[in-house]
C-alpha positions in Angstrom: 109.4 -2.7 71.4 110.4 -2.9 67.7 108.9 -5.8 65.6 110.4 -7.0 62.4 107.0 -5.8 61.3 107.8 -2.6 62.4 110.9 -2.2 60.4 109.2 -3.5 57.1 106.9 -1.4 57.0 109.3 1.7 58.2 111.5 0.5 54.8 108.5 -0.2 52.8 107.3 3.6 53.6 110.4 4.7 52.2 112.1 3.0 49.6 110.3 1.0 46.9 111.4 -3.1 47.4 110.3 -5.4 45.1 111.2 -8.5 48.2 111.9 -7.0 51.8 112.2 -9.8 55.0 113.2 -8.8 58.0 113.9 -11.3 61.1 114.9 -10.5 64.8 114.5 -10.5 68.6 113.2 -6.8 69.5 117.3 -6.2 69.5 119.0 -7.6 66.9 117.6 -7.7 63.2 118.4 -8.9 59.9 117.1 -7.5 56.5 117.0 -8.8 53.0 116.0 -5.8 50.8 115.9 -6.0 47.1 115.2 -2.8 45.4 115.1 -1.4 42.0 116.9 1.5 43.4 120.2 -0.4 44.3 121.2 -0.2 40.7 124.4 1.1 40.1 124.9 1.2 43.6 127.7 0.3 46.0 127.0 -1.2 49.2 127.6 1.3 51.1 125.2 3.4 49.2 122.6 0.7 49.6 122.7 0.8 52.9 122.5 4.2 52.7 119.2 4.5 51.4 117.7 2.1 54.2 118.7 4.2 56.6 117.3 7.0 55.3 113.6 5.1 54.7 114.6 4.4 58.7 114.9 8.1 59.3 115.3 8.9 62.9 114.4 5.5 64.1 117.8 3.8 63.2 119.6 5.9 66.2 116.5 5.7 68.7 114.5 2.5 68.0 116.5 -0.1 65.8 119.9 -1.0 68.0 121.1 -3.3 65.7 120.3 -3.8 61.7 122.5 -5.9 59.5 121.4 -6.3 56.0 121.7 -7.6 52.6 120.8 -5.2 50.0 120.2 -6.5 46.5 119.0 -5.5 42.9 116.3 -7.8 41.4 118.7 -9.1 39.4 120.8 -10.0 41.8 118.4 -11.7 43.6 116.9 -13.5 40.8 120.8 -14.9 40.0 120.9 -15.9 43.8 117.2 -17.7 43.3 116.7 -18.3 40.0 
C-alpha cells in the first residue's frame, strides 16, 4: 500500500520543493506542494509538474490525489 511518505519521496525526487506535506489513508491523498518551479504557471501546469514527478505511479499506485500548489511567495503570504 502506498503511504504519504512514499508520495513525498517520489515528488521530492522529481521536483524541487520548499514545503511538501502529504496526508492520506492509502487510497485518497492530499498534498501541499510549494515550489519555485510554479512561478508564472497556471494551476493546471503546476499540477502537471507534480504528475511528471510521480510518473507512472499516478496511473498505477495512486488512486486519488488532491493538491494545493503554491509558489514560495504565495505560501509566505498565507502563512506569514
